[in-house]
C-alpha positions, 0 to 999 in steps of 0.5 A, a space after each residue: 483520503 476521500 473523506 478528507 477531500 469530500 467532507 474536510 470541514 468535518 475532519 479534525 485529524 487524519 491518521 495514516 497507518 502504512 499508507 499506500 502512496 498518494 500515487 497508488 501502488 505500482 507503476 509510477 516512479 520518482 517523487 512526483 509519481 510519474 507513470 512508468 507507462 501510460 497504460 499504468 502497467 504493473 499495477 491493478 488486479 493482475 499483480 496479485 499472486 494467483 497462488 495466494 488468490 487460489 488459497 484464499 478461495 480454498 480456505 487454506 488455513 495451513 502453514 506448509 506453503 509460503 503462499 498460504 494466507 497464514 504465512 503471507 500474513 506472518 512473513 509480510 505484515 509482521 517482523 518475524 518471529 512475531 505472531 499475533 495472539 489473535 492469529 486465528 481470528 485475523 486469518 478467519 477474517 482474511 479468508 472472508 474476503 469476497 473474491 473474483 474479478 469484480 471483487 478481490 483482486 479484481 480484473 486486469 488487462 494484458 499489455 505489451 508493456 512490461 510486466 505485461 499486466 495493466 489495471 482493469 475496472 473493478 476490485 480493490 486492487 484496481 482501486 489502488 492503481 495510479 490509473 484511478 488516483 490521478 489528481 489525488 496528491 494535488 487534491 490533498 495539497 489543496 484541500 481546505 481546511 487542512 487538519 493535522 496528519 499523523 503518518 505512522 509506519 513500520 521501519 521494516 515494512 516490506 509491503 509499502 516501501 521504497 523497495 516493496 517486495 510487492 512492487 514489479 520494479 523492485 522485483 524486476 531489479 532483483 531479477 525475479 521477473 524476467 524482461 525488467 526494462 531497467 532503472 531508467 524506465 521502470 525502477 522500484 516505486 519510492 512509495 515512502 518517498 512519494 508520500 513524504 514529498 506530497 505531505 511536505 507540500 501539504 505542510 508548505 501549503 498551510 497544513 502539518 503532518 508528523 512522521 513516526 516510524 515504529 522500529 522493529 515493526 512491518 506493515 502492522 505497527 498497531 498490532 506488533 507494538 500497540 503501546 508505541 503506536 498508541 503513544 503517538 496516535 492518542 495525543 494526535 487525536 486529543 489535540 
């Protein structure tokens, strides 16, 4: 969304495909993106599965372990048993990720606040922490001019959802991460509800948005059901 903020006069339309919440990924609660803790614990570079990271570094193309990049892509980016005809090309691209504390997933800090990891300074996962997105939601609502926004997502997305399987709040509630402080302090982040609330404020302030849910798809509706995706996308950009 930074292009829209900085160059709004050059933007005709905006399309968001399974976007992260305007309040970032992890560490917030409620529709208004209130931080669970002031250190934004549970977001940033320390939240990525280290075994997944290790296997990317190793160039793992196997399918025996659930943490292999191939299996993570097929299990979470798509609704099984879908597999892309371009699976090998996508896997090759994924394994080209630049890795390290200053690349993917980025560095992190330890904290006494559950789940004991807080965002660092470098890398793409830290860039998606609410620590660095403070004010983005308000900036979107206030931007001028306000191009029409298409928000398109998969009905079965387990990465970006109100109960994301990559969110510590959801994992703690399910008992997968010990020490969960409870629903009042650290509930599952309502990522979809947060996005909808911000876009409704955008519309109330003179903008417009359309939410399209592609049934039977996960985090990649444009790959799983391109015809359905294009049926929404092409008319939007041709307006």
